[in-house]
C-alpha positions in Angstrom: 59.4 -26.8 -111.3 59.0 -30.6 -111.8 62.2 -32.6 -112.8 61.9 -35.2 -115.6 62.0 -37.9 -113.1 59.0 -36.7 -111.1 57.2 -36.0 -114.6 57.8 -39.8 -115.6 56.2 -40.8 -112.1 53.2 -38.5 -112.8 52.8 -39.7 -116.2 52.6 -43.4 -115.0 50.2 -42.5 -112.3 48.0 -40.7 -114.5 47.9 -42.6 -117.8 44.4 -43.0 -118.8 42.5 -43.1 -122.2 42.3 -39.8 -124.0 38.9 -38.2 -123.5 38.5 -39.2 -119.8 38.2 -36.5 -117.2 39.5 -36.2 -113.7 36.1 -37.2 -112.2 36.0 -40.5 -114.0 36.2 -43.8 -111.9 39.5 -44.5 -110.3 42.2 -46.1 -112.6 44.1 -49.2 -111.9 47.1 -49.0 -109.5 50.4 -47.5 -110.9 52.0 -50.9 -111.3 49.1 -52.4 -113.0 48.8 -49.5 -115.3 52.5 -49.7 -116.1 52.1 -53.5 -117.0 49.1 -52.8 -119.2 49.9 -49.5 -120.9 52.5 -49.5 -123.8 55.2 -46.9 -123.3 54.3 -45.6 -127.0 50.4 -45.3 -126.8 49.2 -45.4 -130.4 46.3 -43.1 -129.6 48.6 -40.5 -128.3 50.8 -40.6 -131.4 47.5 -40.4 -133.5 46.6 -37.2 -131.7 50.1 -35.7 -132.5 49.6 -36.7 -136.1 46.0 -35.2 -136.2 47.2 -31.9 -135.1 50.0 -31.6 -137.2 47.7 -32.5 -140.3 45.1 -30.0 -139.1 47.7 -27.1 -138.8 49.0 -27.6 -142.3 45.5 -27.6 -143.6 44.6 -24.0 -142.2 44.2 -21.4 -145.1 45.5 -18.8 -142.8 46.3 -18.2 -139.1 48.0 -16.1 -136.6 49.4 -17.5 -133.6 51.1 -15.6 -130.7 53.3 -17.2 -128.0 55.0 -16.2 -124.9 58.3 -18.1 -124.7 60.7 -18.8 -122.0 64.1 -20.6 -122.6 66.9 -21.6 -120.3 70.5 -20.8 -121.2 73.1 -22.7 -119.5 76.4 -20.6 -118.5 79.8 -22.3 -118.3 79.3 -22.6 -114.5 76.2 -24.8 -114.9 73.8 -21.9 -113.8 70.7 -21.5 -115.7 69.6 -18.3 -117.0 66.0 -17.8 -118.2 65.2 -15.5 -121.0 61.7 -14.4 -122.3 60.4 -13.5 -125.6 57.2 -12.6 -127.3 56.6 -14.3 -130.6 54.1 -13.9 -133.6 53.6 -16.0 -136.6 51.2 -15.0 -139.4 50.6 -17.4 -142.4 48.5 -17.4 -145.5 48.2 -20.3 -147.8 51.5 -22.1 -148.4 53.4 -19.3 -149.7 53.4 -16.3 -147.4 54.7 -16.0 -143.9 55.6 -13.2 -141.3 57.2 -13.9 -138.0 58.6 -11.7 -135.2 60.6 -12.7 -132.1 61.1 -9.7 -129.6 62.9 -11.0 -126.5 65.6 -10.3 -123.8 68.5 -11.3 -126.0 67.5 -10.2 -129.5 64.6 -9.0 -131.8 64.0 -10.4 -135.3 61.6 -10.3 -138.1 61.0 -12.6 -140.9 59.2 -11.7 -144.3 58.4 -14.4 -146.8 56.3 -13.8 -150.0 56.6 -17.0 -152.0 59.8 -15.8 -153.7 62.1 -14.3 -151.2 62.9 -14.5 -147.4 64.2 -11.5 -145.6 65.5 -11.6 -142.1 65.5 -8.2 -140.3 67.0 -7.1 -137.0 65.1 -3.7 -136.2 67.4 -2.4 -133.6 70.5 -3.3 -135.4 69.0 -2.2 -138.7 70.5 -5.0 -140.6 68.6 -7.0 -143.1 69.5 -10.1 -145.5 67.3 -11.4 -148.2 67.7 -14.7 -150.2 65.8 -16.4 -152.9 63.5 -18.8 -151.4 61.4 -21.9 -152.8 57.7 -21.7 -153.5 56.4 -22.9 -150.1 56.7 -22.2 -146.5 57.6 -25.7 -145.7 60.4 -25.8 -148.2 61.6 -22.4 -147.3 62.0 -23.2 -143.6 63.8 -26.5 -144.4 66.2 -24.6 -146.6 67.2 -21.7 -144.3 67.9 -23.9 -141.5 69.8 -26.4 -143.5 71.9 -24.0 -145.5 72.0 -20.9 -143.1 71.3 -22.3 -139.6 68.4 -20.0 -139.3 65.2 -21.0 -137.5 62.2 -19.0 -137.8 60.1 -18.6 -134.7 57.6 -21.3 -134.0 58.6 -23.3 -137.3 58.1 -26.5 -135.2 54.3 -26.0 -135.7 54.8 -27.1 -139.3 56.6 -30.2 -138.6 54.4 -32.1 -135.9 53.7 -35.5 -137.0 55.0 -34.9 -140.6 58.2 -37.1 -140.4 57.8 -40.8 -139.8 61.4 -41.0 -138.6 60.6 -38.7 -135.8 57.7 -40.8 -134.9 59.8 -44.0 -135.0 62.2 -42.2 -132.7 59.7 -41.8 -129.9 60.5 -44.0 -126.9 57.4 -42.9 -124.9 54.2 -41.3 -125.7 51.7 -41.1 -123.0 48.4 -39.3 -122.1 48.8 -37.5 -118.7 45.2 -36.1 -118.2 43.0 -33.0 -118.7 44.5 -29.5 -117.8 43.3 -26.0 -118.2 45.5 -23.7 -120.1 44.4 -20.0 -120.1 41.0 -21.1 -119.4 40.8 -23.8 -122.2 40.3 -27.4 -121.6 43.3 -29.3 -123.1 44.7 -32.7 -123.2 48.1 -33.1 -121.7 50.5 -35.6 -123.7 54.1 -36.4 -122.8 56.7 -37.7 -125.1 60.3 -39.1 -124.8 63.0 -39.6 -127.3 66.8 -39.7 -127.3 68.0 -36.7 -125.3 64.6 -34.9 -124.9 61.6 -35.1 -122.9 58.6 -33.1 -124.4 55.2 -32.3 -123.3 52.2 -31.0 -125.4 48.8 -29.7 -124.3 46.2 -29.8 -127.1 42.8 -28.4 -127.3 40.0 -31.0 -126.7 38.4 -30.7 -130.1 38.1 -32.1 -133.4 40.1 -29.3 -134.6 43.0 -29.8 -132.3 45.3 -26.7 -131.6 48.4 -26.6 -129.3 47.9 -24.7 -126.2 51.3 -25.3 -124.6 54.7 -26.9 -125.4 57.5 -27.7 -123.0 60.7 -29.3 -124.1 63.4 -30.5 -121.7 66.9 -31.4 -122.9 67.8 -34.5 -120.9 71.3 -35.1 -122.0 72.5 -32.0 -120.1 72.9 -32.4 -116.3 71.1 -29.0 -115.7 68.0 -30.1 -117.9 67.4 -26.7 -119.4 63.9 -26.1 -120.7 61.9 -24.3 -123.5 58.4 -23.4 -122.8 55.7 -21.9 -125.0 52.1 -20.9 -124.5 50.2 -20.3 -127.6 47.1 -18.0 -128.3 45.5 -18.7 -131.9 43.5 -16.7 -134.3 42.2 -18.6 -137.2 40.5 -15.7 -139.1 43.0 -12.9 -139.1 42.9 -9.9 -141.1 46.5 -9.7 -142.7 47.4 -7.4 -145.5 49.4 -8.9 -148.3 52.1 -6.1 -147.8 52.9 -7.9 -144.2 54.9 -10.6 -146.2 57.3 -8.4 -148.2 60.1 -6.4 -146.6 60.7 -2.7 -147.3 63.9 -1.3 -146.1 63.6 2.0 -144.2 65.9 4.9 -143.7 69.2 3.7 -142.3 68.7 0.0 -143.1 71.6 -1.8 -144.3 71.7 -5.0 -146.4 74.2 -7.8 -145.3 75.0 -11.1 -146.7 73.4 -14.2 -145.0 76.3 -16.5 -144.2 76.0 -20.2 -144.8 75.9 -22.5 -141.7 79.2 -24.1 -143.0 80.9 -20.6 -143.1 79.7 -19.7 -139.7 81.1 -22.8 -138.3 84.5 -22.1 -139.8 84.9 -18.8 -137.9 
């Protein structure tokens, strides 16, 4: 596993213009590249914004992801957990998500009016009134209830100018093959976080892989997701409305402020 320090060295040694290939002519030395290349490459930022705009323009999609996440024990030891995740979206007002992992399994149903969170093994569910769009709903449930829907970050890339302004580095690393597909490897740095994004080399850019390293913890825990996309999924409308089964129990969804007070 590469440390954040080695990633930075790699980024400076491989900084080239997006679109070049490994077989292109040799680039300037590392020192020359560091002198000539801005830490925040505007072309890399543009790639991030273009990807976010494209994702938000899709009429429907299904994306599956294999996710690994580091949990740090009090002793400082890192424990890696795995989960399989699915996100299905139609328009701007219907969403289904599921995360099935080592620690817990949850499902989310949103039909433009209500959002339900369901724990199939515990057989608990909670339903709240929701705003009229996916984006508004994700924002509300995270801010009010501290609930994060799997892969909700896909809706946020490049949409917040404050996040763009917070970037301390945005670099092009080079071409990379992810699950047999040619991708462009981008690397970003902001306060407390280093993150890397692999995008399909296409005029319709899709994320292939995401790695986030928390740098303000000495153990540098990581989150990693590898994506598989279907832009023409067949999703029945019934997928987005939760129907409780035998033995399912409704519980109240506590606000984040109430949870913090416990």
